[in-house]
N, C-alpha and C positions, 0 to 999 in steps of 0.2 A: 531897367524896368520898361516894359512896353508902353508907349504913350497911348492915351485913350483914342478910340476911333472917332474921327470927326468927318463931317460932311459939308459940302457947300450949302449955303442958305437956300432953301427951296421956296417955291411959290406957295401961295395960300392953299391952292387946291391940293398940292402935294402934301402940305402940312395936314390937311384934313384927312387925306388918305392914310398917311403914316400914323396919325393919331388914332384913327379907327382901328387900324391893324394892331397897334400896340395894346389896345384895351384887352385883347385876348392873349397878351404876353408875347407878341411877335416882335422880335428884333430882326435885324437883317439876316442873322444866321438861322432863323426859323423859317424863312420864306420858302426855301427849297422843300421843306416838309409838306407844304400845301400841295396836295395832289388830288386827282379826280377821285370822287367818293362814290361808293355804291348807293343805290336808293334805299331809303327807309331802313328801319331796324330789321335784321334778318334773323331767322331761327339759328340758334347755336352761338350767337355772339353773347359774351359774358360781360357783366358790368359789376361795379361795386360802389357803394356809398359809405364813406368813412365819416361817421359823426364823431367829432372830437369835442369833449367837454373840458375845455381849458380851465385849470384851477384844481381839478380833482374832486370827483364825486365820492362821498362817504359810503362805503359798502354797507355799514350797519343801518344806514338811514334810507336804503334803496332796495338792493337785491340780495343781501345776505344778512338779514335781520337776526338778532340774537335776543328773542323775547324772554328767555329764561335767565339771561345774564343780569348782574346787578345794574341798578339804575344808571350809574355813571358810565356804563358800557352800552346798554341797550338804547339809551337816549329816550326821546319823548314820543317817538312815533310808534304806532301799533301795526302789526302785519294784517294783511287781508288775503283771502284765498284768491287764486287766479283760476283761469279756465283749465289749467293743468293740475290734475289731482296731486296733492301733496306739496305743491309749490306756492309759497307765500311771498309777497313783496310788500313794500310800503303802502300804507292806506291812502297816501296822496298820489298814487299812480294808478287810478282805477281804469283808465283807458288801456294802458299797457297790460294790466291784469286781465282785461276782457279779451285780449287778442294774444294771450301767451302761447296759444297753439302755433303762432307764426314765428316765435323767437325762442332762443335758448340762452341760458346764462352760464358763463364760466366764472366761477367764484374764486379761482386760485391763480390769477395772474400776479406775477411777482417780479420785482427787480430790486436793485441795491440802493437806490437813492431816494432821499426825501426833499431834494432840491427841485424847484420848479423847472429851471432851464434844463438841467440834466434829465429830468423826467420827461419833459417835452421831447428832447432829442431822442431818448430811448424809445418812446412809444410812437413818435411820428416817423422814425426811421426803421423801427423794428430791429434795433441793435442795442443789446443790454449792457454793452461795454462802451465807455466813452472813447472817442478817438484821441490820438495824440495831439496835444495842443488845444484841446477843447477849452472854450471860454463861455461861461454862462452869461457874459455881458453882451455878446454879439455873435452873429453867425460867422463862421470861418470857412475858408476854402477847403480846409482839411476835414470838415464835418462829414459824417456819413450822409448820403443822399436820402431825402425823405421818401416814404412809400409812394407819395404822389409823383415825385420826380422820376423814380424808377418806372412807374407805370407810364408816365409820359414818354419815357425813352424807349420802352420795349413793346408797348401796345400799338396795334395798327390804328389808323385814323378812319373814322366813318363820318359820312355826311358833312365833310368840310369842317368838322369840329375838332378841337384838340383832344388828344387821348385822355388827358387828365386836367381837371379844373379844381381850384381851391376857391371857396366863397364863404361868406360875403366880404371877408376882410383878412388881411394878414394878422398874425398874433403879435400884439405890441403891448408891452407893459405900460402902466400909467405914467411912468417916467419918460416914455418915448423910446425905451430900449426895445429893439426888435428881438424877439425870442428865437434862439437857434433851433435847428431841427426841421424847419419848414422848407428848406431850399435844396438845391442840387448838390451843394458841397463839392465833393471830390469830382463830380461829373463836369464841373465848370458852370459858371453862372448863366451861360447861354442855354443850359438845360434845366433851368428852374421850372417848376410847374407853372401853370397858367393861372394867375391870380385875377379873379373877377372881384375887384374891390368896390362893392356897392354900398358898404356901410361906413359912415364917417367915423374916424377915430375920435373917441370921447373918453378922456382919462378920468372923468369925475363920476361917471355913472356906469352901471352894469345892466346886463340882461336884455330881455325881449321887449325893446321899446316898440311902440310908445306906451302900451298899457301896463307893462310889467317892469319898467325901468326902476332901478333902486340903487342905493349905496350901502355897502356892507357895514359901514360905521354909522349909518343913519345920519350922515351930514346933509345939510340942505344943498340942493343943486337946482339949477334951472334947466329943464329938459331942452335939448337942442336938436334931437333927432326924432323925426316922425315918420320917415319912410326911407327906403334905400335911396341913397344919393347918387347923383351923376358921377360916374367914374372920371378920374383924371386921365384924359386921352393924351398920353405922352409916351415916348419911347422908353423902354426899360432902363433902369439905372446904369446897366453896363454899356449902353450906347449913349455917349455924351454928345452934346452940341446941338440937339434938335428938340425944341420944346414948342408946344402949342401956345397960342396967345389967349386961349379961352378954353373953358370946359364945356363939353357938349354931350348930350345924351346919345348913346350909341344908336338907338332906334331912330331918333331924330336925324342923326348924321346920315344913317343909311337912307332914310326916306327922302331927305332933302337933297342928298347928293347922288342918289341912285342913277338918275339919267346922265349926269355928267360923268360919273364913274364908268358906266357902261359905254358911253360914247368914246371916252378917252381910251379905254382898253381896246375897243373895236377899231379905232382909228390908228392903232399902232403907236400911240403916244407914250406907252409904258412898255417896259420889257415883259417877258413872259412871267417872271416871278411876281411882279406887281399885279399882273392880270390875275394870277392865281389868288393873290391876297384879296383883290377886289371881289373875286367870286365868293369868298367867305362872307364879306360884308353884305352882299346883295342877295344872298340865298335866303328865301322866305322862312325856311325851317330854322335856320340859324337865328334869324331875328326873333322869331316866336319863342325859341328856347331861352333867350336872354331877357325877355320882356315880361316881368311879373304882372304888369298892368293889363296885358291882353288875356290873361288866364281867366277862366270863368269865375264869377263871384262865388259860386257854390264851392269851388275848390279852395279859394282863399279863406272862406269861412270854415271849411272843414279842417284845414291845417292850422288855422289861427291867424288873424289879421295882425301879425306882429313879426318882429325880426326872426324869431325862431321858426314860425310857420312859413314865412316867405322863403327862408333858406332851404327848408326841407322840400317845399313845393318846387322850387327851382331845381333842386338836385334831382327830383323824380323826373321832371320834364327833360333835363339835360341827358340823363342816361337813356331815356326813351328816344331822344333825338339822335344819340350816337356817341356821347362821351363815355369813355371806358371807366374812368374812376372820378368820382366827385368827392372831395374832402369838404365837409361842412364844419366850420368852426362855430359851434353853437354857443356863442357868448363871448363878448370881447374882454380883453384885459383880465384874464384869469377869473372869469365870472363865477366859477364854481368853487372858489377858494374861501370856504365858509369857516374861517377861524372863530368868528363870533356871530351872534344873532342868527345862528345857523338854522334853527328850527322854524322860526317865523318866516325867514326869507325863503327857505326851501318850500314851505307849505304855501305861502302866498305869492311868491314872486318867480321862483324857478320851476317848481314842479308843474303848475297849471299849464304854462305854454309848452314846456318840453314834453309832458305827457300827451298833450293834444297833438303836437306836431309829429312826434315819433310814432304814435299809434296810427295817425292818419297816413303817414308815409308807408307803413307796412301794409295796412289794409288797402290803400290805393294801389300800390304796386301789385298786390295779390289780385285785386279785382280786374286790373288791366292786363293780367297774364304776364307780368314782368318780374315778379318776385322770384320765380324759379331760377332765373338766370341773372339775378341781381343780388349780390351779397350786401347786406346792410350790417355794419358794425357800429357799436357805440362804446367808446372808451375815453378815459382821460389820461393824464400823465401819471397819476397814482391814486391810491385810496386815501383814507383818512384814519387818524389814530383810533385805536380801540376805546380809549377813555375820552370822555367829554372833557374839554379843557376850558379855562377861563382866562381872558386877557382883559381885566377890568379897565386898564388904562386906554384901551382902544374900543372895546365893545361892551354894551350893556349886558348882553346875554351870552350864554355859552356857545361853543362850537367844537370843532375838531381840527387838529393840526395835520401836517403832511405825513403820509405813510406809504412808502414804496413797497413794503413787504407783502401787501395784499390789496387787490382791488377786484371788483366784479365788472365784467364786460358783457354786452349783449351781442348776439349774432343771429341773423335771420336770412332766409332766402339763399340764393346761390347754390341750390341743390342740397342744402343742409336741412335737417328736420327740426321742426320747432318743438317746444314743450320739453326740452331736456335740461338737465342740470349737470354740468361738468365740474368736477373738483369740489373741494370743500375747505373751509378754514377751521381752526381750532375753536374752542368754546367761546373765546373772546373776540373772534374775528381778526386776529392779529397776524397769523401766518398760515400758509397752506398746510393742510393736514393730509390731503390726498391730491394727486394729479396736478402738481404745480406746472404752470405755463409761463413762458417767458415772452418778452417782446419779439424775439425771433420766431417763436411759434405763432404769435399773433400775425406778424407780417406774412409768414409762409401761408397761413390760412387765406389771407387776401389774395396773394399771388396765385395760389392753386385755384381758387375760385374764379380768378380772371383767365385761367387757362394758360398761364405762363409756364413753359417747360422747366423741369428741374435743372436742366443744364444751361438755362438762359443766363446771359451776362450783360453787363453794361461796361462802357469804356470811360475811364477817368480822363482828366484834362491832358494827360500824357499818352492817351490812347492805350492804356493798359487794361486788360480785361478783368472784371470783378464779378463774382457770382451774385446773382439776385438772392438766392436762398441761403440763409444761415441757420436754419432750423427746420423742423418738421411741422406740418400743419397740426392744429389741435384735433385730436382724434375723439371719436365718440359722438360726433355731431351729424354724421351722414345717416 
């Protein structure tokens, strides 16, 4: 077994530099990828924002309502009309209803598992079959690479930013178990996507803190999160032996150290690769893209002054600045896993910030002329059971269990037309009845929108080529 890579103990200045570099996911093997970047966003460059609703959004209670079904199937919510004639969605999503001309819904996404970890892997990687040796308990080197990791490997770099970023946190179960499917897997850990971890892990509470934080089982908890926290500026897990002695804000680091970093690079005190890494840290556009606090108050209010709003606003500014794909994990610790107390929590805690943030994202991108070449997708790891269920030992009120056979996803922008409905489910919302779509179709839609060629490939840790596409894009959206 190859021993871990170790380095001599550096000085404090080098520690600050290395820590700042690593915030963006840079280990030693990433440094060569930092190269001169073209100015500003240019016409023809394509981007994507992948909004992931960890836990699984119920199709009956959102975008595939069954108002004529029996009460134990249709649930408690009523449909409302959208801007699109004939399209109705949940009454508690009025902002999305008002801008339905910008998005389309696919009601027939399907795969074979009801398991959280397996569902995460399938939807985050775009592969509906589990890899050999898959474990739901931890990520494995044999896992398929995530969509974000593939994008990070094959997309070009713009404006000194990584091709793909995941924010505001990794997906971690409340037990501390890291959920598989988020990483590079067979590509090798050095090709993991770039995680901007701005949200502190909190196992006891869920949702869009501070205003909409809650607990599914309505247990008492003391709120501990009020804003995006300072990231841990340390080298990635795969590079052992070098840790910072404190945590620092990236923007403070750049501002406080800017003169020293520039002088050190100019004086030849660092090699060329380190100079390139320093250029990333001192670039003003890079600093603005990662600093939510410098964004105009009107924008923060528009998106919602909470974790959901901050995440979507940051995603919009990152694609504008030059990131190819941004994956937004909208909710920690399987936030959308509504086994019980589902209807009050969706109505009061989950839908208000999500509806505001998602609608603001679409309208903002449209007004700024960015939506046409930025695909926005919204999906979870699965849908939820047709029948409302009760688990009285854990929840006071009803909810729905896991259901991989059908879920609804949203797609907007990226050259796709809004106001369309693709596919349908049976009268109970249990199985696709027309135009079934798989995780492979979902991933291919993202890759095609990003302009990735059909014959594109990535290399695994043994330098063997692997195709990017494993299905055809979802048709009927263009």
